[in-house]
C-alpha positions in Angstrom: 40.0 185.4 4.6 36.9 184.3 6.7 38.2 180.7 6.8 41.6 181.9 8.1 39.9 183.9 10.9 37.9 180.8 11.9 41.1 178.7 12.0 42.8 181.3 14.2 39.8 181.6 16.5 39.7 177.8 16.8 43.4 177.7 17.7 42.9 180.4 20.3 40.0 178.5 21.9 41.9 175.3 22.0 45.0 176.9 23.5 42.8 178.7 26.1 40.8 175.6 27.0 41.6 174.5 30.6 43.6 171.4 31.1 41.6 168.7 32.8 44.1 168.0 35.5 44.0 168.3 39.2 46.7 170.3 41.0 48.1 169.0 44.3 51.1 169.3 46.5 54.0 167.1 45.4 54.7 164.4 48.0 58.2 162.9 48.0 58.4 159.2 48.7 59.3 160.1 52.3 56.3 162.4 52.7 54.1 159.7 51.2 55.4 157.1 53.7 54.9 159.5 56.6 51.2 159.9 55.7 50.6 156.2 55.2 49.1 154.3 58.0 49.1 151.2 55.9 51.4 150.1 53.1 50.4 146.9 51.3 51.2 144.9 48.2 48.2 143.1 46.8 45.7 142.4 44.1 42.4 144.3 43.3 39.6 141.7 43.6 36.5 143.8 43.5 35.2 147.3 42.7 31.8 148.9 43.2 30.7 152.4 42.6 27.8 154.0 44.5 26.3 157.4 45.3 27.6 158.4 48.7 25.2 160.8 50.5 27.8 161.8 53.2 30.3 163.0 50.5 27.6 164.2 48.0 29.3 162.4 45.1 29.9 159.0 43.7 32.6 156.9 45.3 34.2 153.7 44.3 34.9 151.1 46.9 37.8 148.9 45.9 38.6 145.6 47.7 42.3 144.6 47.7 43.5 141.2 48.8 46.8 141.8 50.6 49.7 139.6 49.6 52.3 141.4 51.6 51.8 144.0 54.3 54.8 146.3 54.5 53.3 148.5 57.2 50.4 147.5 59.4 48.5 144.2 59.3 45.7 143.3 56.9 44.5 140.4 54.8 41.8 142.3 52.8 41.3 146.1 52.7 38.7 148.4 51.3 40.0 151.5 49.5 37.7 154.5 48.8 38.2 156.4 45.5 36.3 159.6 44.6 34.2 159.3 41.4 32.7 156.3 39.6 30.0 155.0 37.4 26.5 154.5 38.8 23.9 153.4 36.3 24.3 155.5 33.2 26.0 158.4 35.1 29.7 158.9 35.5 31.6 161.3 37.8 35.3 161.7 37.0 37.8 163.3 39.5 40.9 164.5 37.8 44.1 163.3 39.5 42.3 160.6 41.5 43.8 157.1 41.6 42.3 154.3 39.5 42.4 150.7 40.4 41.3 147.9 38.1 40.1 144.4 39.1 42.9 141.9 38.7 45.6 144.6 38.9 48.6 144.1 41.2 49.5 147.2 43.2 51.6 148.7 46.0 49.4 151.1 48.0 50.3 153.8 50.5 47.0 154.4 52.4 45.9 157.0 54.8 42.9 157.1 57.1 39.7 158.9 56.4 38.3 160.6 59.5 35.0 159.0 60.4 35.2 156.2 57.8 36.5 152.6 58.0 38.0 152.7 54.5 41.4 154.1 53.6 42.4 156.4 50.7 45.6 156.5 48.6 48.0 159.1 50.0 47.9 162.2 47.7 45.3 160.9 45.3 47.3 158.9 42.7 50.6 159.6 44.4 50.0 156.7 46.8 49.5 154.1 44.0 52.5 152.2 42.6 52.4 149.6 39.8 54.9 146.8 39.0 57.9 148.0 36.9 61.2 146.4 36.0 63.0 148.2 38.8 60.4 147.2 41.4 57.5 149.7 41.5 56.6 152.9 39.7 54.0 155.7 40.3 52.7 157.9 37.6 51.2 161.4 37.9 48.8 161.2 34.9 46.0 163.8 35.3 47.8 165.4 38.4 49.9 168.5 38.1 52.0 169.1 41.3 53.5 172.0 43.1 56.8 171.2 44.7 57.8 172.7 48.0 59.2 176.2 47.5 57.6 176.5 44.0 54.6 178.6 43.1 53.7 177.0 39.7 52.2 173.6 39.1 54.0 171.3 36.6 53.6 167.8 35.1 55.7 165.3 37.0 57.3 162.3 35.2 56.8 158.8 36.6 59.0 157.9 39.6 60.6 154.5 40.3 60.8 152.8 43.7 63.3 150.0 43.6 62.1 147.1 45.8 65.3 147.2 47.8 64.5 150.8 48.9 61.0 150.2 50.1 61.9 148.8 53.6 64.5 151.5 54.4 62.1 154.3 53.2 59.3 153.0 55.5 61.7 152.7 58.5 63.1 156.2 57.9 59.6 157.7 57.6 57.2 156.2 60.2 53.5 157.0 60.1 52.7 160.4 61.6 49.2 160.3 63.0 49.3 164.1 63.7 49.1 164.6 59.9 45.5 163.4 60.1 44.4 165.0 63.3 41.1 166.8 63.1 40.7 170.3 64.6 38.5 170.3 67.7 34.8 170.7 67.1 33.5 174.2 67.8 31.8 174.6 71.2 28.0 174.1 71.1 26.3 177.4 72.1 24.3 177.3 75.3 20.7 178.2 75.1 19.5 180.1 78.1 16.1 179.8 79.8 
């Protein structure tokens, strides 16, 4: 009887354990394109993690050699990812994109205010990998909330046929207003 209670208790704990996934707003391909200042096809050539004092966390700086710019111009870019491994310490950020040296990718990248690096739009939603139909993005570790819905759900991988990429980018130009920062608060005056 005691063993049965232990098994039931273990099952309750496992079912109640939180899923280690991030929750984000689902971005359609059009939304992803509208947020992307730069869209490039290329190969990851370097990756370095470091402790970033400005962000109070580890970041990984990934260098990508651009083979084909679809939007914007670049030959080499640096992409900032949250998390990384520094020494014997590791910081994982659920839902964040991952890029491996040697990997071929299609990236939809957005600016980071105050930084020269770019970030994948919508965490891993801005990273596409080669697939038989052209490109594919996956949502592993990222649950999404679609417009008009209130519950997050797992999203299956989505295909992007190569023939559709140009028309999607033309139909959804970069919208800088999506990245505008609010004005800084006024500095209080100190009287004599």
